[in-house]
N, C-alpha and C positions, 0 to 999 in steps of 0.2 A: 830082704830080697824084694825085687819088684813084683807087684801083684800080677797074677795070671789074667790076661784080658778075658772078658766075658764073651760068650758066643753072641754073635749079632742077632738082633731081633728079627725073626722070620717075617713078621708083619711088614717091617720096613723094606726087607728084601723084595717081598711080593709086590709092594706098592711101587717100588722103583722099576721092577721088571715090567709091570703093567703099563707104567707111564712110557717106558721105552718102546713097548710094542704098540703103543697107540697110534703112531705115525705122526704125532704132533711135533713141531720143531723143538728139539731138546738139546740142552748143553749138559755135558757131564763135567763138573767143576771139581778139580782134585787138589789136594795138598798133602803134606806129611809123607807117610810111608807109601802112599799111592803114587808118588813121583819117583820111586825107585824103578829101575829098568824092568824087572819082572812084572811088577804090578802095572806099569804103563803099557806093557805089551798086552796084558789081559784087558785093560780098559780100552785100548785101541781096537781090539777085536770085538769087544762089546759095542763100541761106537760103529764099527763097520757093519756089524750084524743088524743094528737097529736104525742106522741112518742118523745117529746123534753126532754132535760135535764135541770133541774132547779138548778141554782147556785146563790150565793151572790158574789158581788164584793169583793175584798180583804179587804178593809177598810170600815167599816160601823159604823155610830154613835150609832146605837142601833139595836139589833136583839132580837127576842123572841125565846127561845130555850128550849130544855129539853123534858121530858116525856109529852105526850099529844099534842106535836107540831110537825110540819113538820121538819125533819132533813135535813138541807141544808149545803152543803160544800161551802167554800169560794174559790175564785181563789187563787192558791198558790202564795206566795210571791217570791219564788225562780224561776227565769225565765225559767230554763230548765224544771222544773216540770210543769210550766204553759203552756209552748209551747207543751209539751206532752199531757196535759189535753185537749187542743183545736185542736190537730193534725188532727182529722177527721171532725171537725166542718165546715159546709158550710154557716151557717147563725147564727147570734146572734140577739136576740130581747132584746133591752136595756129597762129595766123597772126602769127608774130613774138613772140607772148606767151609767158609762162611759166605752168605749171600753178599754180592759185591755192592759196596756203597762208596760214596765220594769221601775223599780223605778229609776235606773241610766242607763246611756249609757254604756253598757258592751261591751268591745272589742270583735269583732267576733260574737256577738249575736244580734238578731233582736230587734228593739225597740218595735214592736207590738207583742203581744202574740198570735195573730190570724194568721191562714194560709193566704198566698197570695190569693187574690180573694174572701175571706170570705165576705159575704154580712152583713152589719150592719144596723139595723132599730131601730129607737126610737119609743117606744109605746106612750110616751107623752113627752112634753118639759116643762121647767120651767114655772110656772104660771098656768099650767093646773092641773086638779084634778086627782091625781094618783089613788084614790079609784074608781072613776068613770071609768077611763081608763081600769083598771083591770076587773071591772064588765062588761064593754062593750066587751072586748076581750073574757071573759068567755062565754058570750052569743054567740058571733060571731063564736066560734069554737064548740059550742054545748057541753061545758064541764059539763053542768048539767046532761048529760047522763053518765059521767064518774063515777067510783066508788068513795066512800068517800075518802077524803084525807088520805094519808099514814102517820100515826102519830107514833112517837117514843114511845116505851114501856119503862116503868121504869126498869132500869138495873143498878146494882152495880157490876162493874168488881171486880175480885179477887184482894185483896190488896197484892202487893209484899212485900217482906221483904229485909233487908240488906241495901245496899247503897241508899241514897236518890237521886232520879233523877227527871227531869221535868215530866216524864211519871207517876212516883209514886205520885207526887203532884196532877196531873190531876185526877188520879184514886181516891185519897183520897177525892178530891172535889166532884167527882161523888157520893161517898158514904155518905158524911157528910154535904154537903151544904143544908140548909133548903129550903123548898118550897118558891117560890117568892123572892129568893135572887136576888141581883143585883151584877153582876160580872163586875168589872172595870179592863180592861186588858191593862197593859203596860209591859208585860213580855218580849216583843220584841222577840229575837231569841229563848229564852228558852221555850216560850209557844206556839210555832207554831203548835204543835200537840195536843193542849188542846181539840179541838173539838172531836178528835177520841175517847176519853174516856168518853165524857160527853153528848153524844146524848141522853142517857137515864137517865140523872141526873134529880133531881127535876126541875120543870119548873122555868125558871129564865130569867132575862133580861141580855143581854151581851152588855156592852159598851166598846169601844176600841179607841185607838189612830187612828186618821184618816188622819194624815199628816206626814211630815218628821221631825218635831220637836220632842223633847223628854222632859219628865217631867210632863206629864198630869196626870199620874196615881193617885198620892196621892191627889191632889186637885179635880180631877174628883170624887174620892170616897167621899170627903167632900161634894161636891155638891149633889151627889146622896143621901147621908145620910140625908142632910138637907131637900131635897125635899120629901123624903119618910122615915120619922122617924120610921115607923112601919115595915120596911123591913131590913133584914140583908144585909149589903154591904160587899163584899169581894174584895179586890184589889190585883191583881197579878202584882207585881212591880219588874222590873229589878233593880239591885242595882246601876248600873251606872246612868241610867236616873233618879232614885229616888233621887240622890244627887242634882239634879237641883231644887227640890221643897220639900226638907226634912222638911222645916218649916210647911208644911201642917199637920204634925203629931201633932204639938202644937194646931192647930185648932181642930183636932180630939179630943184631950184631953179637951181643953177649952169648946167645945160645947157638950162634952160627947156623941160623935157620935158612933153609933153602927157599927163600921167598924173593920173588921179583915184584917190586912195588911200582905201579904205574900211576903217577900223579896227573890227573886231568887238571891242568893249570890254566884256568880261565881268569884267575885272580879276582873272583867274586863269588858270593853266595847266590848262584844263579837260581837255585830252587826257590829261595825266598823272594827274589825279584819277580820270578814268575808267579808265585802265589799272591804277591801284593796286587799284581794286575788281575789275577783270576777272581779275587774277592772284591774287585771294583775300586781299589785304592788308586789306580792310575799310575802314572809315572812318578817315582819317588823324587822328592826334592833333594837339595844338596846334603842336608844332615842325614836323611834316611839313606841316601846313596853311600855316604861315608861309612855308615854302619855295616853296609853289605859288600863293600869293595875291599880287596886285599892288595891294592896297588900303591898305597901311600904310607909307608914304603912297600914296595913289592916284596912278597915273601919269596925267598930264594931256597927252593927245596934241595938243590944240589949241595949248598952249604949246610943246610939243616941236617941232611943225611950224613955228610962228612963229620959234622960235630957229634953225631950219634954213633959213628964208627961204621957207617954203611957206605960202600962205594956207590957213586952216582954219576949220571950224565944227563945232559939236556938234549931234547930233540925238538926241532922246529919245522921239520919237513917229514912227509910220509916216508920217503926212502930212508932218511936218517933214523926215524923211529923203528922201522922194520929191521934195519941192521943192528941196532942196539938190542932189540927184543930177541932176535935170533941168537945173538952172542950170549945174552943173559940166560936164555933157556938151555944153552949147551953147557953152562958152567954150574958149579954148586955154590951155595952160599947166598947171602943177601945182596941185592943190587936194586937201585932205585933209578927209574927213568922219569924225569920231569918232562911231560908231554905238553908243549906250549900250544894250546888250542885257542 
């Protein structure tokens, strides 16, 4: 049986409460169970009571998002954006999270995203009860006197027309994903702005890649659909990383899983092209480009899906994608949309 979590250390609770009451610019950085709706509401009231900013770390196994839940931003992946985000921060309270650092060692850029001298405190450590720790901090700062948590309202952004873009895909999801959907995200570079358009989407669980490997999206969706057969699963899948585990589509078909797969088809490993530039390698030459492109020959995801037993269609415009997504969300069973971005 799982071990009973230990009570949180009161010394850490008191230190975090004192830091929050100090008036210094403070970020509460959360992950894990702290990103479930009940705990997010408590953390939002703590932030409101003390003037702190509440954020999630960049990569999280599971978040509860959407209308009726606290809208939380993640630490940006791009290091320049992250450094700007924390530029005025003097204290960070880690709620199960890790202090933010760059994904790679970038020439001429800091490894830590926090300003020099920023104080970092852990609210709890591994083995301690995170729910009890948040409750103790809530009481310690008098957050019960704060207004109710600030919850996102249901909102459907206006659907653009014309060329299909990652932003148009996110807006279509905000308009058409059903309530209690499970979003499995391995869109990598193409989906970094997904949150901006979906704060007011139907309430959903957001599962994502949490490490540096690629290929988790399609099997993650299979696991989610097997665990929750009564909920629609939508997987946001970059085409390059999807090639590592394309066989998961056969599992979607074999098990008749209720999964909508959206392939972000830019026909290249865009994340690697971007990182080559970030580490100072410059524009790749012909041979390097051929290792990172998927256009000679072009990968045809509609045919790949059909070969695995999954019905599929291709979308090249925002309107066409929205129509396919709406139809796929109304039906049961696996369906794949190759989104030509």
